[in-house]
C-alpha positions as CSV (number, residue, x, y, z in Angstrom):
1,M,-12.3,20.2,-6.7
2,V,-8.8,20.9,-5.4
3,V,-5.5,19.7,-7.1
4,L,-2.1,20.3,-5.7
5,D,1.3,19.4,-7.1
6,G,4.3,19.6,-4.7
7,A,7.5,20.7,-6.6
8,S,10.3,18.2,-6.8
9,A,13.2,19.6,-4.8
10,F,16.6,19.4,-6.3
11,V,18.0,21.7,-3.7
12,P,17.5,21.1,0.1
13,V,14.2,22.1,1.7
14,E,12.9,21.9,5.2
15,V,10.4,19.1,4.8
16,D,9.4,16.6,2.1
17,P,7.4,18.3,-0.7
18,A,4.7,15.6,-0.5
19,T,4.2,16.3,3.2
20,Y,3.8,20.0,2.5
21,A,1.3,19.5,-0.3
22,Q,-0.7,16.9,1.7
23,T,-0.9,19.3,4.7
24,L,-1.7,22.3,2.6
25,G,-4.4,20.5,0.7
26,A,-6.0,19.3,4.0
27,H,-6.2,22.8,5.3
28,I,-7.7,24.2,2.0
29,A,-10.4,21.4,2.0
30,A,-11.3,22.0,5.6
31,R,-11.6,25.8,5.1
32,L,-13.8,25.3,2.0
33,D,-16.0,23.0,4.0
34,D,-16.3,25.5,6.8
35,D,-17.0,28.5,4.5
36,P,-18.1,27.4,1.0
37,A,-18.6,31.0,-0.2
38,A,-15.3,32.5,1.0
39,R,-13.0,34.1,-1.5
40,L,-10.6,31.5,-2.8
41,P,-7.4,33.6,-2.4
42,G,-8.2,34.2,1.3
43,I,-8.8,30.5,1.7
44,V,-5.5,29.6,0.2
45,A,-3.6,32.4,2.2
46,A,-5.0,31.2,5.5
47,S,-4.1,27.6,4.6
48,I,-0.5,28.5,3.7
49,R,-0.2,30.4,7.0
50,H,-1.4,27.4,9.0
51,T,0.7,25.0,7.1
52,A,3.8,27.0,7.6
53,A,3.2,27.2,11.3
54,E,2.3,23.6,11.6
55,L,5.5,22.4,9.8
56,D,7.7,25.2,11.1
57,L,8.6,26.5,7.6
58,T,10.7,29.5,6.5
59,P,10.1,31.5,3.3
60,G,12.9,30.7,0.9
61,R,13.7,27.3,2.5
62,S,10.2,25.8,2.4
63,P,9.0,23.3,-0.2
64,S,6.3,24.6,-2.6
65,S,3.2,23.5,-4.4
66,T,0.8,24.5,-7.1
67,V,-2.8,25.0,-6.2
68,S,-5.8,24.7,-8.6
69,I,-9.4,25.0,-7.4
70,L,-12.8,24.7,-9.2
71,R,-15.8,25.6,-7.0
72,A,-19.3,25.5,-8.5
73,R,-22.0,27.5,-6.8
74,T,-25.7,28.0,-7.7
75,S,-25.1,30.0,-10.8
76,T,-21.4,30.6,-11.1
77,A,-18.2,28.6,-11.1
78,D,-15.0,30.0,-9.5
79,L,-11.6,29.0,-10.9
80,Y,-8.3,29.6,-9.2
81,V,-4.8,28.7,-10.4
82,L,-1.5,29.4,-8.5
83,G,1.4,27.8,-10.3
84,D,1.6,25.6,-13.3
85,S,-1.3,23.1,-12.8
86,P,-3.9,24.2,-15.4
87,I,-7.6,24.0,-15.5
88,H,-9.1,23.1,-18.9
89,Y,-12.8,23.9,-19.3
90,G,-15.5,24.6,-21.8
91,T,-18.9,23.8,-23.2
92,A,-20.1,21.5,-25.9
93,S,-18.7,24.0,-28.5
94,T,-15.8,25.7,-26.7
95,A,-12.6,24.8,-25.0
96,H,-10.4,27.1,-22.9
97,V,-7.6,26.8,-20.3
98,L,-6.8,28.8,-17.2
99,T,-3.1,28.6,-16.7
100,D,-0.3,30.4,-14.9
101,E,2.8,30.7,-17.1
102,R,4.9,33.0,-15.0
103,L,7.4,30.4,-13.9
104,A,8.2,29.5,-17.6
105,G,9.6,33.0,-18.1
106,I,12.1,32.8,-15.1
107,A,15.8,32.0,-15.6
108,P,15.6,31.5,-19.3
109,T,19.3,30.7,-19.8
110,E,19.3,28.0,-17.2
111,S,16.0,26.6,-18.5
112,Q,17.3,26.5,-22.1
113,H,20.5,24.7,-21.0
114,Y,18.5,22.0,-19.2
115,T,16.1,21.4,-22.0
116,A,19.0,21.5,-24.6
117,R,20.8,18.7,-22.8
118,L,17.8,16.5,-22.9
119,R,17.1,17.2,-26.6
120,A,20.7,16.4,-27.3
121,G,20.2,12.9,-25.8
122,H,22.1,13.2,-22.5
123,G,19.1,11.9,-20.6
124,Y,18.7,11.9,-16.8
125,D,22.3,11.7,-15.8
126,D,24.3,13.5,-13.1
127,G,24.7,16.5,-15.4
128,H,20.9,16.7,-15.8
129,R,20.5,16.8,-12.0
130,A,23.1,19.4,-11.7
131,A,21.5,21.5,-14.4
132,L,18.1,21.2,-12.6
133,A,19.6,22.3,-9.3
134,T,21.2,25.3,-11.0
135,L,17.8,26.1,-12.5
136,Q,15.9,25.8,-9.2
137,R,18.4,28.0,-7.4
138,A,18.0,30.7,-10.1
139,Q,14.2,30.3,-10.0
140,G,14.3,30.6,-6.2
141,T,15.5,34.2,-6.4
142,A,12.3,35.1,-8.2
143,R,9.9,33.0,-6.1
144,N,7.0,34.9,-4.6
145,Q,8.6,38.2,-5.7
146,P,7.2,41.1,-7.8
147,G,8.1,40.5,-11.4
148,G,8.8,36.8,-10.6
149,Y,6.4,34.0,-10.2
150,W,4.1,33.0,-7.4
151,T,3.5,29.6,-5.7
152,A,2.2,28.2,-2.4
153,E,5.2,28.1,0.0
154,A,5.5,29.7,3.4
155,E,4.4,33.2,2.5
156,P,0.6,33.7,2.6
157,K,0.6,36.8,0.4
158,A,1.5,34.6,-2.6
159,A,-2.1,33.3,-2.5
160,F,-3.4,36.7,-3.6
161,Q,-1.4,36.5,-6.8
162,G,-3.3,33.5,-8.1
163,I,-5.1,33.7,-11.4
164,T,-8.9,33.7,-11.0
165,C,-12.0,33.8,-13.1
166,T,-15.7,33.5,-12.4
167,L,-17.9,31.9,-15.1
168,G,-21.6,31.2,-15.7
169,P,-23.3,28.1,-17.1
170,D,-23.0,29.5,-20.6
171,A,-19.1,29.4,-20.4
172,I,-18.4,26.2,-18.5
173,T,-20.1,22.9,-18.4
174,W,-17.1,20.6,-18.1
175,A,-13.6,20.8,-16.6
176,V,-10.4,18.9,-16.1
177,L,-7.8,19.9,-13.4
178,A,-4.4,18.5,-14.1
179,T,-0.9,18.6,-12.7
180,D,1.8,19.7,-15.3
181,G,3.2,16.2,-15.6
182,A,-0.2,15.0,-16.9
183,A,-1.1,18.2,-18.8
184,D,2.1,18.4,-20.7
185,A,2.0,14.8,-21.8
186,V,-1.7,15.0,-22.8
187,D,-1.0,18.1,-24.9
188,H,2.1,16.6,-26.5
189,N,0.2,13.5,-27.5
190,G,-2.9,15.4,-28.8
191,Q,-5.6,14.1,-26.5
192,N,-8.9,16.1,-26.4
193,W,-9.6,17.7,-23.1
194,S,-13.4,17.8,-23.5
195,T,-13.3,14.1,-24.1
196,I,-11.1,13.5,-21.1
197,A,-13.6,15.5,-19.0
198,H,-16.2,12.7,-19.5
199,Y,-13.9,9.8,-18.7
200,D,-14.8,7.7,-15.7
201,S,-12.2,6.6,-13.2
202,D,-11.1,3.5,-15.1
203,Q,-10.7,5.5,-18.3
204,L,-8.6,8.1,-16.5
205,A,-6.4,5.4,-15.0
206,Q,-6.0,3.8,-18.4
207,L,-5.0,7.2,-19.9
208,L,-2.4,7.9,-17.2
209,H,-1.1,4.3,-17.7
210,R,-0.7,5.0,-21.5
211,L,1.1,8.3,-20.8
212,H,3.4,6.5,-18.4
213,N,4.2,3.9,-21.0
214,W,4.8,6.5,-23.7
215,E,7.4,8.2,-21.5
216,A,9.1,4.9,-20.8
217,D,9.0,3.4,-24.3
218,S,8.8,6.4,-26.7
219,D,10.7,9.1,-24.9
220,P,12.7,7.6,-22.0
221,D,15.4,10.3,-22.2
222,G,13.1,13.3,-22.6
223,R,14.2,14.2,-26.1
224,K,10.7,14.7,-27.5
225,L,9.2,16.3,-24.4
226,P,11.9,17.7,-22.2
227,R,10.9,17.4,-18.5
228,A,12.5,17.3,-15.1
229,K,12.0,13.5,-14.6
230,R,11.3,10.6,-16.9
231,H,8.0,10.1,-14.9
232,D,6.6,13.1,-13.3
233,D,3.6,12.9,-10.9
234,K,0.4,12.8,-12.9
235,T,-3.1,13.7,-11.7
236,L,-6.2,14.3,-13.7
237,A,-9.5,15.3,-12.0
238,A,-12.3,15.2,-14.5
239,V,-15.6,17.1,-14.0
240,P,-18.0,16.0,-16.8
241,S,-20.8,18.2,-15.5
242,V,-20.1,21.3,-13.5
243,W,-23.8,22.0,-12.8
């Protein structure tokens, strides 16, 4: 299972973030099919390299994307997270999350300013967009740099900074891969991840619809849950039985 989330661009980038994420995801899937046992960081690095060449991208001016992967093998499951799209997982009696929180610590002054404006009720106005552009420029100076944060962009070495773990059947029986737009709303509204893992497609669609409506009706200006957009992209990939 592979989930990507292209970052919304509030400063100019070379191609549309959705095009970048779609191209990168296709390369990752193809390489996993070709070599199912390959190390996941190497798979992602090769995919970033080929995506950058195919789209003629330049580090620092390229769009970016998170990458989350769950791969089940005969007796182990490999988890990989690059960027802020978490993997929730567990067993009948446990629940854990593999998450990458490095971006949250970058440009704290700019981040606090943007969230404070939302909590004060200014909403998604021109000032909000300006604050986000300022935040993204500040974050950009730390992107794919030591001491900063790491994400899929045009630099293959970033893939080797992903957060990984390998688990056995005693540690993981279910999982949910989520983009941050879905994960933040689920956590804020108190849904149970182990329950979501066992949802079928209709139930997942209904949950995403309820979260969308909550954003529109209960928090249209981002006061309760500050976020870049009223409606961020939302993906939930549920794995009720890893084995």
